[in-house]
C-alpha positions, 0 to 999 in steps of 0.5 A: 362742356363741349364747344358745340354745346356751348355754341348751341347755348350761345345761339339760344341766349341770342335768340331768346334775347338773354344776351345782346347780339351787338358788341359789348360797350365794355369787357372786363377780365379777372377773377370770377365773382361767383355769379352764374355764367350767362351761357352755361349757367355754372358759377364763374368761381372766384379761383377761375378767370371770368369775363364781364360784358357790360351794356349801357341802356338808354331811353326810358329805362337807362342803366347797365346790363352786366353778364359774367361768362367763362372764357370758353363761353365768351368765345362761343358767344362771340363766334355766334354773335358775329356769325353771318345769318343763315340764308 
C-alpha cells in the first residue's frame, strides 16, 4: 500500500480513537503473530517483522491495550501522531 494511503489510514485511526495519539508505554518488535494490523487491516504474518505497541489503562477499567502493526504502518502512524495539528 502506498505511504500516503497508509498515512490516511493512520489519520483515520487517530481521529476515530482506534489508536491513541500519545506515545505508547512500550513497543516490541519481532516476528508477526498473525493478528491484523491496526492500520492497514492486513495480517502481520509470522514470517514478517511486526511491532506491538502497548498502552496501560488506569482508572475504572485498568488493563492493557495492544496493537500490532507492520513496520511501514507503524512509521505512518508515528508520523501522523507527532504531526502538529493543522491551523
